[in-house]
BAKESE-10705 format. One record per residue (C-alpha): chain; residue in one letter; x, y, z; residue number from 1. Coordinates in steps of 0.2 Angstrom, whole numbers, plus 5000, padded with zeros to 4 digits. Example, Ala and Ser with C-alpha at 12.3 -4.5 7.8 and 13.67 -1.06 7.14 Angstrom:
% residues 2
{"A","A",{5062,4978,5039},1},
{"A","S",{5068,4995,5036},2},
END
This chain:
% residues 517
{"A","M",{5216,4860,5152},1},
{"A","T",{5224,4875,5145},2},
{"A","C",{5223,4867,5128},3},
{"A","E",{5205,4861,5130},4},
{"A","L",{5199,4879,5135},5},
{"A","A",{5209,4887,5120},6},
{"A","V",{5202,4874,5107},7},
{"A","S",{5184,4876,5114},8},
{"A","A",{5184,4894,5115},9},
{"A","V",{5191,4896,5097},10},
{"A","A",{5178,4883,5090},11},
{"A","I",{5164,4894,5097},12},
{"A","A",{5172,4910,5091},13},
{"A","L",{5174,4903,5074},14},
{"A","L",{5156,4896,5074},15},
{"A","I",{5149,4913,5078},16},
{"A","G",{5162,4925,5071},17},
{"A","V",{5164,4919,5053},18},
{"A","P",{5146,4920,5048},19},
{"A","V",{5145,4937,5056},20},
{"A","G",{5160,4944,5047},21},
{"A","W",{5153,4937,5031},22},
{"A","A",{5136,4945,5034},23},
{"A","A",{5144,4962,5039},24},
{"A","W",{5155,4962,5023},25},
{"A","L",{5140,4957,5012},26},
{"A","N",{5129,4970,5019},27},
{"A","A",{5142,4983,5017},28},
{"A","I",{5144,4979,4998},29},
{"A","K",{5126,4980,4996},30},
{"A","R",{5125,4997,5005},31},
{"A","L",{5139,5004,4995},32},
{"A","S",{5136,4997,4978},33},
{"A","G",{5132,5008,4964},34},
{"A","S",{5140,5025,4960},35},
{"A","G",{5156,5031,4969},36},
{"A","R",{5149,5043,4980},37},
{"A","S",{5130,5039,4982},38},
{"A","Y",{5132,5033,5000},39},
{"A","R",{5115,5026,5006},40},
{"A","M",{5112,5026,5025},41},
{"A","G",{5096,5016,5027},42},
{"A","A",{5092,5002,5039},43},
{"A","S",{5106,4992,5031},44},
{"A","G",{5118,5005,5035},45},
{"A","I",{5112,5008,5053},46},
{"A","V",{5114,4989,5057},47},
{"A","T",{5131,4988,5050},48},
{"A","S",{5137,5003,5059},49},
{"A","L",{5130,4997,5075},50},
{"A","F",{5138,4980,5072},51},
{"A","F",{5156,4988,5071},52},
{"A","G",{5152,4998,5087},53},
{"A","V",{5145,4983,5096},54},
{"A","A",{5159,4971,5090},55},
{"A","V",{5173,4983,5096},56},
{"A","A",{5164,4986,5112},57},
{"A","S",{5163,4967,5115},58},
{"A","L",{5181,4965,5111},59},
{"A","T",{5188,4978,5122},60},
{"A","M",{5176,4974,5137},61},
{"A","P",{5186,4966,5151},62},
{"A","L",{5182,4947,5152},63},
{"A","V",{5177,4949,5170},64},
{"A","L",{5162,4959,5164},65},
{"A","H",{5157,4947,5151},66},
{"A","A",{5158,4933,5166},67},
{"A","A",{5147,4944,5177},68},
{"A","A",{5133,4947,5164},69},
{"A","W",{5133,4928,5159},70},
{"A","E",{5134,4923,5178},71},
{"A","S",{5118,4935,5180},72},
{"A","A",{5109,4925,5167},73},
{"A","A",{5114,4907,5169},74},
{"A","G",{5126,4905,5184},75},
{"A","K",{5124,4903,5202},76},
{"A","F",{5108,4913,5207},77},
{"A","G",{5106,4917,5188},78},
{"A","W",{5089,4922,5183},79},
{"A","W",{5088,4909,5170},80},
{"A","T",{5092,4895,5182},81},
{"A","L",{5080,4902,5197},82},
{"A","T",{5066,4905,5185},83},
{"A","Q",{5065,4888,5177},84},
{"A","T",{5054,4876,5187},85},
{"A","G",{5064,4861,5179},86},
{"A","S",{5081,4867,5184},87},
{"A","R",{5082,4871,5202},88},
{"A","R",{5100,4866,5205},89},
{"A","F",{5116,4873,5201},90},
{"A","G",{5131,4867,5191},91},
{"A","Q",{5126,4867,5173},92},
{"A","F",{5135,4884,5170},93},
{"A","S",{5152,4880,5177},94},
{"A","G",{5170,4873,5173},95},
{"A","L",{5175,4871,5155},96},
{"A","I",{5157,4875,5148},97},
{"A","A",{5156,4892,5156},98},
{"A","C",{5174,4897,5152},99},
{"A","S",{5172,4892,5134},100},
{"A","I",{5156,4901,5133},101},
{"A","V",{5163,4917,5140},102},
{"A","H",{5179,4916,5130},103},
{"A","G",{5171,4910,5114},104},
{"A","I",{5158,4924,5113},105},
{"A","H",{5171,4938,5118},106},
{"A","G",{5182,4930,5104},107},
{"A","S",{5169,4929,5091},108},
{"A","A",{5170,4948,5090},109},
{"A","A",{5188,4947,5085},110},
{"A","V",{5184,4933,5072},111},
{"A","A",{5170,4943,5064},112},
{"A","L",{5181,4959,5062},113},
{"A","A",{5195,4949,5055},114},
{"A","T",{5184,4940,5043},115},
{"A","W",{5176,4957,5037},116},
{"A","I",{5194,4963,5035},117},
{"A","G",{5199,4948,5025},118},
{"A","L",{5185,4948,5014},119},
{"A","R",{5186,4966,5011},120},
{"A","R",{5203,4965,5004},121},
{"A","I",{5198,4953,4991},122},
{"A","P",{5200,4961,4973},123},
{"A","G",{5184,4965,4965},124},
{"A","V",{5189,4957,4949},125},
{"A","L",{5191,4940,4958},126},
{"A","L",{5174,4942,4966},127},
{"A","E",{5166,4944,4949},128},
{"A","S",{5176,4930,4941},129},
{"A","S",{5170,4918,4956},130},
{"A","R",{5152,4924,4954},131},
{"A","L",{5152,4918,4936},132},
{"A","D",{5160,4901,4940},133},
{"A","T",{5151,4895,4955},134},
{"A","G",{5135,4896,4965},135},
{"A","P",{5134,4906,4981},136},
{"A","L",{5138,4891,4993},137},
{"A","K",{5152,4884,4984},138},
{"A","R",{5158,4902,4981},139},
{"A","A",{5159,4905,5000},140},
{"A","F",{5167,4889,5005},141},
{"A","R",{5179,4887,4990},142},
{"A","F",{5184,4905,4987},143},
{"A","L",{5179,4919,4999},144},
{"A","L",{5183,4909,5016},145},
{"A","P",{5200,4902,5008},146},
{"A","M",{5205,4920,5003},147},
{"A","A",{5201,4927,5021},148},
{"A","A",{5208,4912,5030},149},
{"A","P",{5224,4921,5035},150},
{"A","W",{5215,4934,5044},151},
{"A","I",{5203,4922,5052},152},
{"A","A",{5218,4912,5058},153},
{"A","T",{5226,4926,5065},154},
{"A","A",{5210,4930,5076},155},
{"A","A",{5208,4912,5081},156},
{"A","L",{5226,4912,5088},157},
{"A","G",{5223,4928,5097},158},
{"A","V",{5207,4920,5105},159},
{"A","A",{5218,4905,5109},160},
{"A","M",{5232,4916,5117},161},
{"A","L",{5220,4926,5127},162},
{"A","A",{5212,4910,5134},163},
{"A","A",{5229,4904,5139},164},
{"A","T",{5235,4920,5148},165},
{"A","E",{5219,4926,5156},166},
{"A","M",{5215,4919,5173},167},
{"A","T",{5200,4929,5178},168},
{"A","V",{5187,4918,5170},169},
{"A","A",{5196,4901,5174},170},
{"A","D",{5198,4906,5192},171},
{"A","L",{5179,4911,5194},172},
{"A","Y",{5173,4894,5188},173},
{"A","G",{5188,4883,5195},174},
{"A","F",{5195,4877,5179},175},
{"A","R",{5214,4876,5182},176},
{"A","T",{5224,4883,5167},177},
{"A","L",{5242,4886,5168},178},
{"A","A",{5240,4904,5171},179},
{"A","D",{5227,4900,5185},180},
{"A","E",{5238,4888,5193},181},
{"A","F",{5253,4900,5193},182},
{"A","Y",{5242,4914,5201},183},
{"A","L",{5236,4901,5215},184},
{"A","F",{5251,4891,5219},185},
{"A","H",{5267,4900,5212},186},
{"A","A",{5264,4918,5216},187},
{"A","A",{5272,4919,5233},188},
{"A","E",{5288,4911,5226},189},
{"A","P",{5288,4911,5208},190},
{"A","S",{5302,4899,5201},191},
{"A","A",{5310,4900,5184},192},
{"A","M",{5302,4884,5179},193},
{"A","A",{5285,4890,5184},194},
{"A","V",{5287,4906,5174},195},
{"A","M",{5293,4896,5159},196},
{"A","M",{5278,4885,5159},197},
{"A","V",{5265,4898,5160},198},
{"A","C",{5273,4907,5146},199},
{"A","F",{5276,4893,5134},200},
{"A","I",{5259,4891,5126},201},
{"A","P",{5256,4910,5124},202},
{"A","T",{5274,4912,5117},203},
{"A","L",{5270,4899,5103},204},
{"A","L",{5253,4906,5100},205},
{"A","A",{5261,4924,5098},206},
{"A","I",{5274,4918,5086},207},
{"A","F",{5262,4909,5075},208},
{"A","G",{5249,4923,5076},209},
{"A","G",{5262,4936,5071},210},
{"A","W",{5268,4925,5057},211},
{"A","M",{5250,4922,5051},212},
{"A","F",{5247,4940,5051},213},
{"A","R",{5262,4944,5040},214},
{"A","I",{5255,4931,5028},215},
{"A","A",{5238,4939,5028},216},
{"A","S",{5246,4956,5025},217},
{"A","R",{5256,4950,5010},218},
{"A","R",{5241,4940,5002},219},
{"A","S",{5229,4953,5003},220},
{"A","G",{5225,4968,4992},221},
{"A","R",{5221,4986,4997},222},
{"A","P",{5205,4988,5008},223},
{"A","V",{5191,4996,4998},224},
{"A","H",{5188,5014,5001},225},
{"A","P",{5169,5017,4994},226},
{"A","H",{5171,5036,4994},227},
{"A","R",{5186,5035,4983},228},
{"A","D",{5182,5037,4965},229},
{"A","D",{5199,5033,4957},230},
{"A","S",{5202,5019,4945},231},
{"A","T",{5213,5010,4959},232},
{"A","S",{5199,5008,4971},233},
{"A","Q",{5188,5002,4957},234},
{"A","N",{5199,4987,4955},235},
{"A","F",{5195,4982,4972},236},
{"A","A",{5177,4987,4975},237},
{"A","S",{5164,4975,4968},238},
{"A","P",{5154,4985,4956},239},
{"A","T",{5137,4976,4959},240},
{"A","A",{5128,4971,4973},241},
{"A","P",{5129,4952,4975},242},
{"A","G",{5115,4940,4980},243},
{"A","T",{5096,4941,4982},244},
{"A","I",{5084,4949,4994},245},
{"A","L",{5084,4933,5003},246},
{"A","T",{5103,4934,5006},247},
{"A","R",{5102,4952,5011},248},
{"A","L",{5088,4949,5025},249},
{"A","L",{5099,4934,5030},250},
{"A","S",{5114,4945,5032},251},
{"A","L",{5104,4958,5042},252},
{"A","A",{5097,4944,5053},253},
{"A","I",{5114,4937,5057},254},
{"A","L",{5120,4954,5062},255},
{"A","V",{5105,4957,5073},256},
{"A","A",{5107,4940,5081},257},
{"A","F",{5126,4943,5084},258},
{"A","M",{5122,4960,5093},259},
{"A","L",{5108,4951,5104},260},
{"A","V",{5120,4938,5110},261},
{"A","V",{5135,4949,5114},262},
{"A","L",{5127,4964,5120},263},
{"A","V",{5108,4965,5123},264},
{"A","I",{5106,4948,5132},265},
{"A","P",{5120,4951,5144},266},
{"A","V",{5116,4969,5148},267},
{"A","G",{5098,4963,5149},268},
{"A","S",{5102,4950,5161},269},
{"A","L",{5111,4963,5172},270},
{"A","I",{5095,4973,5172},271},
{"A","V",{5084,4958,5176},272},
{"A","K",{5096,4952,5190},273},
{"A","A",{5096,4970,5198},274},
{"A","G",{5077,4968,5201},275},
{"A","H",{5077,4949,5206},276},
{"A","D",{5072,4943,5223},277},
{"A","V",{5073,4926,5229},278},
{"A","T",{5066,4922,5246},279},
{"A","V",{5062,4905,5255},280},
{"A","V",{5045,4902,5262},281},
{"A","A",{5041,4886,5271},282},
{"A","D",{5056,4878,5263},283},
{"A","Q",{5051,4883,5246},284},
{"A","R",{5061,4895,5235},285},
{"A","Q",{5050,4909,5228},286},
{"A","V",{5057,4920,5214},287},
{"A","A",{5050,4937,5210},288},
{"A","W",{5055,4952,5199},289},
{"A","S",{5051,4970,5204},290},
{"A","L",{5054,4985,5193},291},
{"A","S",{5054,4997,5207},292},
{"A","S",{5068,4987,5215},293},
{"A","C",{5078,4986,5199},294},
{"A","V",{5076,5005,5197},295},
{"A","Q",{5081,5008,5215},296},
{"A","R",{5096,4997,5215},297},
{"A","L",{5102,5003,5199},298},
{"A","A",{5100,5021,5204},299},
{"A","S",{5109,5018,5221},300},
{"A","A",{5124,5009,5213},301},
{"A","P",{5134,5025,5209},302},
{"A","E",{5133,5031,5227},303},
{"A","T",{5136,5014,5235},304},
{"A","F",{5151,5010,5224},305},
{"A","R",{5157,5028,5222},306},
{"A","R",{5175,5024,5228},307},
{"A","E",{5176,5010,5215},308},
{"A","Y",{5170,5020,5200},309},
{"A","V",{5181,5035,5205},310},
{"A","Q",{5197,5025,5208},311},
{"A","T",{5193,5015,5192},312},
{"A","A",{5191,5031,5182},313},
{"A","M",{5207,5038,5189},314},
{"A","I",{5218,5023,5185},315},
{"A","A",{5211,5021,5168},316},
{"A","G",{5213,5038,5163},317},
{"A","L",{5231,5039,5170},318},
{"A","S",{5236,5023,5161},319},
{"A","A",{5227,5027,5145},320},
{"A","T",{5236,5045,5144},321},
{"A","V",{5253,5036,5147},322},
{"A","S",{5248,5022,5134},323},
{"A","T",{5243,5034,5120},324},
{"A","I",{5258,5045,5122},325},
{"A","I",{5270,5030,5122},326},
{"A","G",{5260,5021,5108},327},
{"A","G",{5259,5037,5098},328},
{"A","I",{5277,5040,5099},329},
{"A","A",{5282,5022,5094},330},
{"A","A",{5270,5022,5079},331},
{"A","L",{5276,5039,5073},332},
{"A","G",{5294,5035,5076},333},
{"A","T",{5292,5018,5065},334},
{"A","A",{5280,5024,5052},335},
{"A","A",{5293,5027,5039},336},
{"A","R",{5304,5013,5044},337},
{"A","P",{5298,4996,5040},338},
{"A","T",{5312,4987,5049},339},
{"A","R",{5309,4996,5065},340},
{"A","R",{5290,4994,5063},341},
{"A","R",{5292,4976,5062},342},
{"A","W",{5303,4975,5077},343},
{"A","M",{5290,4986,5087},344},
{"A","D",{5276,4975,5081},345},
{"A","A",{5285,4960,5088},346},
{"A","I",{5289,4968,5105},347},
{"A","S",{5271,4974,5107},348},
{"A","L",{5264,4957,5103},349},
{"A","A",{5277,4949,5115},350},
{"A","A",{5272,4961,5129},351},
{"A","F",{5253,4958,5126},352},
{"A","A",{5256,4939,5126},353},
{"A","I",{5264,4939,5144},354},
{"A","P",{5251,4932,5156},355},
{"A","G",{5245,4945,5169},356},
{"A","P",{5251,4937,5184},357},
{"A","V",{5268,4936,5178},358},
{"A","I",{5268,4954,5174},359},
{"A","G",{5261,4959,5191},360},
{"A","L",{5274,4948,5200},361},
{"A","G",{5288,4954,5189},362},
{"A","V",{5284,4972,5193},363},
{"A","I",{5282,4968,5212},364},
{"A","G",{5300,4960,5211},365},
{"A","V",{5307,4975,5202},366},
{"A","F",{5301,4987,5216},367},
{"A","Q",{5308,4976,5229},368},
{"A","W",{5326,4980,5224},369},
{"A","P",{5336,4989,5238},370},
{"A","M",{5335,5006,5229},371},
{"A","T",{5331,5022,5237},372},
{"A","G",{5313,5027,5234},373},
{"A","F",{5307,5010,5228},374},
{"A","G",{5298,5005,5243},375},
{"A","M",{5289,5021,5245},376},
{"A","L",{5283,5021,5226},377},
{"A","Y",{5277,5004,5228},378},
{"A","R",{5267,5006,5244},379},
{"A","Q",{5261,5025,5241},380},
{"A","T",{5260,5028,5223},381},
{"A","L",{5251,5021,5207},382},
{"A","V",{5268,5020,5198},383},
{"A","P",{5270,5001,5199},384},
{"A","T",{5251,4999,5194},385},
{"A","L",{5253,5010,5179},386},
{"A","I",{5270,5002,5173},387},
{"A","A",{5261,4984,5174},388},
{"A","L",{5245,4990,5166},389},
{"A","C",{5256,4998,5151},390},
{"A","F",{5261,4980,5146},391},
{"A","K",{5244,4977,5139},392},
{"A","S",{5237,4995,5135},393},
{"A","V",{5252,5002,5126},394},
{"A","P",{5251,4988,5113},395},
{"A","V",{5233,4992,5110},396},
{"A","A",{5236,5010,5108},397},
{"A","Y",{5251,5007,5097},398},
{"A","F",{5242,4996,5085},399},
{"A","I",{5227,5008,5083},400},
{"A","I",{5238,5022,5079},401},
{"A","R",{5250,5012,5068},402},
{"A","V",{5235,5006,5058},403},
{"A","A",{5230,5025,5055},404},
{"A","L",{5248,5030,5051},405},
{"A","A",{5249,5016,5038},406},
{"A","G",{5234,5023,5029},407},
{"A","R",{5242,5040,5026},408},
{"A","S",{5253,5042,5011},409},
{"A","T",{5272,5045,5012},410},
{"A","A",{5269,5062,5002},411},
{"A","I",{5259,5069,5017},412},
{"A","R",{5273,5064,5029},413},
{"A","S",{5286,5072,5018},414},
{"A","Q",{5277,5088,5016},415},
{"A","A",{5275,5089,5035},416},
{"A","D",{5293,5086,5038},417},
{"A","L",{5296,5101,5026},418},
{"A","D",{5283,5113,5034},419},
{"A","A",{5288,5111,5052},420},
{"A","G",{5301,5105,5064},421},
{"A","P",{5299,5089,5076},422},
{"A","T",{5288,5099,5089},423},
{"A","G",{5278,5108,5077},424},
{"A","R",{5274,5092,5067},425},
{"A","V",{5267,5084,5082},426},
{"A","F",{5256,5098,5089},427},
{"A","R",{5252,5107,5074},428},
{"A","I",{5250,5093,5061},429},
{"A","W",{5249,5076,5068},430},
{"A","I",{5238,5078,5083},431},
{"A","P",{5225,5088,5075},432},
{"A","M",{5225,5077,5060},433},
{"A","Y",{5223,5061,5070},434},
{"A","A",{5213,5068,5084},435},
{"A","P",{5199,5055,5081},436},
{"A","V",{5211,5041,5081},437},
{"A","L",{5220,5047,5096},438},
{"A","A",{5203,5047,5105},439},
{"A","A",{5199,5030,5100},440},
{"A","A",{5216,5024,5106},441},
{"A","W",{5214,5033,5122},442},
{"A","I",{5197,5026,5126},443},
{"A","T",{5201,5008,5120},444},
{"A","S",{5217,5007,5131},445},
{"A","A",{5207,5015,5146},446},
{"A","V",{5195,5001,5144},447},
{"A","V",{5208,4988,5143},448},
{"A","A",{5218,4994,5157},449},
{"A","S",{5203,4996,5169},450},
{"A","G",{5198,4978,5167},451},
{"A","D",{5216,4969,5168},452},
{"A","V",{5211,4960,5184},453},
{"A","P",{5227,4948,5183},454},
{"A","V",{5238,4962,5183},455},
{"A","L",{5229,4974,5195},456},
{"A","L",{5226,4962,5209},457},
{"A","P",{5245,4960,5214},458},
{"A","V",{5250,4978,5211},459},
{"A","V",{5236,4989,5216},460},
{"A","P",{5241,4999,5232},461},
{"A","P",{5232,4995,5248},462},
{"A","G",{5215,5004,5250},463},
{"A","V",{5213,5006,5231},464},
{"A","T",{5199,4995,5224},465},
{"A","T",{5193,4996,5205},466},
{"A","V",{5176,4990,5198},467},
{"A","T",{5183,4974,5191},468},
{"A","T",{5194,4969,5206},469},
{"A","R",{5179,4971,5218},470},
{"A","L",{5168,4962,5205},471},
{"A","F",{5181,4948,5203},472},
{"A","G",{5179,4945,5222},473},
{"A","L",{5161,4946,5224},474},
{"A","L",{5157,4934,5209},475},
{"A","H",{5166,4919,5217},476},
{"A","S",{5150,4916,5227},477},
{"A","G",{5138,4919,5212},478},
{"A","A",{5129,4935,5204},479},
{"A","R",{5117,4944,5215},480},
{"A","Y",{5108,4961,5213},481},
{"A","Q",{5124,4970,5220},482},
{"A","E",{5135,4963,5207},483},
{"A","A",{5123,4966,5194},484},
{"A","A",{5121,4984,5199},485},
{"A","L",{5139,4987,5201},486},
{"A","A",{5143,4980,5183},487},
{"A","F",{5129,4988,5174},488},
{"A","W",{5134,5006,5175},489},
{"A","Y",{5152,5001,5170},490},
{"A","V",{5146,4991,5155},491},
{"A","A",{5135,5004,5150},492},
{"A","A",{5148,5018,5151},493},
{"A","T",{5162,5008,5142},494},
{"A","T",{5150,5002,5129},495},
{"A","T",{5144,5020,5125},496},
{"A","L",{5163,5027,5124},497},
{"A","V",{5169,5013,5113},498},
{"A","I",{5154,5014,5102},499},
{"A","T",{5155,5033,5101},500},
{"A","A",{5174,5032,5097},501},
{"A","T",{5172,5018,5084},502},
{"A","W",{5159,5029,5075},503},
{"A","I",{5170,5044,5075},504},
{"A","A",{5185,5034,5068},505},
{"A","R",{5175,5026,5055},506},
{"A","R",{5165,5042,5049},507},
{"A","R",{5180,5054,5049},508},
{"A","R",{5188,5054,5033},509},
{"A","T",{5202,5064,5026},510},
{"A","G",{5207,5065,5008},511},
{"A","G",{5193,5052,5003},512},
{"A","S",{5199,5038,5014},513},
{"A","D",{5195,5031,5031},514},
{"A","V",{5206,5037,5045},515},
{"A","I",{5207,5018,5052},516},
{"A","G",{5208,5007,5036},517},
END
């Protein structure tokens, strides 16, 4: 069943993500074609910029929130199901179908971004040659996609790994994957065999994913920096805008449709469900929607769930601060040492691949050791919670900062070494220079940590409840207006923060190149 979920999620992610990534790449080329610094920001540029923000927001959004949004739309008590006269029964959105849709739509953002990266790194000389030799359709299937295939395969393996390790969605819909079986039946007394079984598939996927990423990195050229006028950049940038007006409109339509599917429809479903009322009169179900009820319930949600919001912000902020510091130190310490960087990449990938229930139970086991203070720390502090959350949030912060440092030339690092000591380099040079990247890493790791339900459930202290753990408990009986109101403000806040951080990181340029390549 784990393999079934992984394969179906990857199939949906590829079906959606590959065309979207191609449309984003094509739209960017059209928008930036022409002279070096004539940067036009029309409708095409706005749609492309929104796409990147929405894609990153969807990718970093916890899966339980994706499940809550789609459950409000098509699940038990979903407004699609209850308002259709021909489908007054439940059961359509469940099991493998529901899990595949949630994982597939979530993973489509990763595939789209990977496709864009792979196409962006194809040398412009090859693009021009392929345009002369073949037509648009053959060119896409025989040249463009094969050139970007290693990046697409890396993202697909990441989607499969998440489906194999994340038990939140599987548990909600009763689909028994290995991670869910471990959480339900082996959490009380985990055996070595149970841990090995639940980690086997993710380990294989992580190994193949790391191997594919190295292939992609070696086969790719340098990314296109449209604001750079040097001759090196021109070797990789397409000098003319390919395609026709019809192709341009098609690419814009694909991007708009993607944003509707991953953001507008789910968030709109939460709003609709917040004002949705179902009553039974004379054994007949009557469905109505009220704008006043919607506004009232959404307005009262921050006060009703104040404790959940406050505790979520506290845990997310502390975890993000710790993760950004650790990830920044690791990225800076390995920036000029390729061997150490490869080892750190492998360690980060391995930590991210460990299933959440195994992480939580492992941290609990460590704090049960007969050592002074461990019992107090486990029962009365957030230390075990932060340690467990770092297994996922530190790799996220590390890779964001690592990519930014990789885009900086060695000459700048050497000059910084000459101008200041270790402490001065950090506080006077690196932090001001990479402030947007550090902000993006902090926000992204905070969102990831706050939604890591499989880790939070076993290690969160008594009396502490986050938005995602509360939502996970409520969704088992279906999505009602309370769940929709609880999820809406969290989705709105995290989406706004992530889109803002993405926009800042993409727009901030130093020395004529992107901070994040």
